[in-house]
C-alpha positions as CSV (number, residue, x, y, z in Angstrom):
1,X,0.0,0.0,-0.1
2,X,1.3,3.6,-0.9
3,X,0.7,5.9,2.2
4,X,1.7,9.7,2.6
5,X,2.4,11.0,6.1
6,X,2.2,14.8,7.0
7,X,4.2,15.7,10.4
8,X,6.6,12.6,10.0
9,X,9.6,14.5,11.4
10,X,7.4,15.1,14.6
11,X,6.5,12.5,17.2
12,X,3.2,11.1,16.4
13,X,3.7,11.1,12.5
14,X,7.2,10.0,12.9
15,X,6.2,6.9,14.7
16,X,3.7,6.1,12.2
17,X,6.0,6.5,9.2
18,X,8.4,4.3,11.2
19,X,6.0,1.5,11.8
20,X,4.4,1.5,8.6
21,X,7.4,1.6,6.3
22,X,8.5,-1.7,7.5
23,X,5.4,-2.9,5.5
24,X,4.3,-0.4,3.1
25,X,5.4,2.2,0.5
26,X,5.4,5.4,2.5
27,X,5.8,9.0,1.3
28,X,6.3,11.7,3.7
29,X,6.0,15.7,3.7
30,X,9.6,17.2,4.1
31,X,9.5,21.0,4.2
32,X,13.2,21.3,4.7
33,X,16.6,19.5,4.0
34,X,16.6,18.7,7.8
35,X,13.2,17.1,7.9
36,X,14.0,15.3,4.6
37,X,16.9,13.7,6.5
38,X,14.4,12.5,9.5
39,X,12.0,11.1,6.8
40,X,14.7,9.0,5.4
41,X,15.9,7.9,8.5
42,X,12.4,6.5,9.2
43,X,12.4,4.5,5.9
44,X,10.2,6.8,4.2
45,X,10.5,8.7,1.0
46,X,10.5,12.6,1.3
47,X,8.3,14.8,-0.7
48,X,9.5,18.3,-0.8
49,X,6.3,20.4,-0.1
50,X,4.5,21.6,2.6
51,X,0.8,22.5,3.7
52,X,0.5,25.5,1.7
53,X,1.9,24.0,-1.6
54,X,0.7,20.3,-1.5
55,X,-0.8,19.2,-4.9
56,X,-2.6,16.3,-6.1
57,X,0.5,15.3,-7.9
58,X,2.2,15.0,-4.6
59,X,0.0,12.3,-3.8
60,X,-0.4,10.7,-6.7
61,X,-0.9,7.0,-6.5
62,X,-1.3,7.0,-2.6
63,X,-4.3,5.1,-1.1
64,X,-4.1,6.7,2.6
65,X,-3.2,9.9,3.8
66,X,-2.4,10.1,7.4
67,X,-2.2,14.0,8.2
68,X,-0.3,14.5,11.6
69,X,1.2,17.9,10.8
70,X,0.2,20.8,13.1
71,X,1.2,23.9,14.8
72,X,1.1,22.8,18.4
73,X,3.1,25.4,20.4
74,X,2.4,26.5,23.5
75,X,2.0,30.3,22.7
76,X,1.4,31.9,19.3
77,X,-1.1,34.1,17.6
78,X,-4.4,33.3,16.1
79,X,-3.0,33.2,12.8
80,X,0.2,31.1,13.6
81,X,-2.5,28.5,14.8
82,X,-5.2,29.1,12.1
83,X,-2.9,28.9,8.7
84,X,-1.5,25.5,9.4
85,X,-4.0,23.8,11.5
86,X,-7.4,24.9,9.6
87,X,-6.0,26.2,6.4
88,X,-3.4,23.5,6.0
89,X,-5.8,20.8,6.7
90,X,-8.2,22.1,4.1
91,X,-5.5,22.0,1.6
92,X,-4.5,18.6,2.6
93,X,-8.2,17.2,2.3
94,X,-8.8,19.1,-1.3
95,X,-5.4,17.6,-2.5
96,X,-6.2,14.2,-1.4
97,X,-9.9,14.3,-2.8
98,X,-8.4,15.5,-6.3
99,X,-5.9,12.8,-6.3
100,X,-8.5,10.2,-5.4
101,X,-7.1,9.0,-2.1
102,X,-9.5,6.6,-0.6
103,X,-8.8,7.2,3.2
104,X,-7.8,10.2,5.2
105,X,-6.9,9.9,8.9
106,X,-6.5,13.1,10.8
107,X,-4.6,13.5,13.7
108,X,-4.9,17.1,14.6
109,X,-5.2,19.5,17.4
110,X,-8.1,21.1,18.7
111,X,-7.8,24.2,16.9
112,X,-8.1,22.3,13.8
113,X,-11.4,20.8,14.4
114,X,-13.2,24.1,14.4
115,X,-12.5,24.5,10.5
């Protein structure tokens, strides 16, 4: 199965990528060279994009998206939380739908649930 994961350089997404890469083809969002290194170390293939630039082509052939990326800091402005957690989640959903992804698993923050 081909699976795309956001947030793979973080705790939850990283655990999912590490586990799933042993039995599936895992692609993972990598916003920077540093996150691409982390993704590769987990056994996944980095895809250079972010929540604002994700396209259906980035998800081509994927059957599942696990969306675990979020801004989850203790402090920040409304915009700091809203843009990645709400707008970014919406963009991920739109790209997944356009790419024909069959399953979308959202592991998000409370802020994103008010989208």
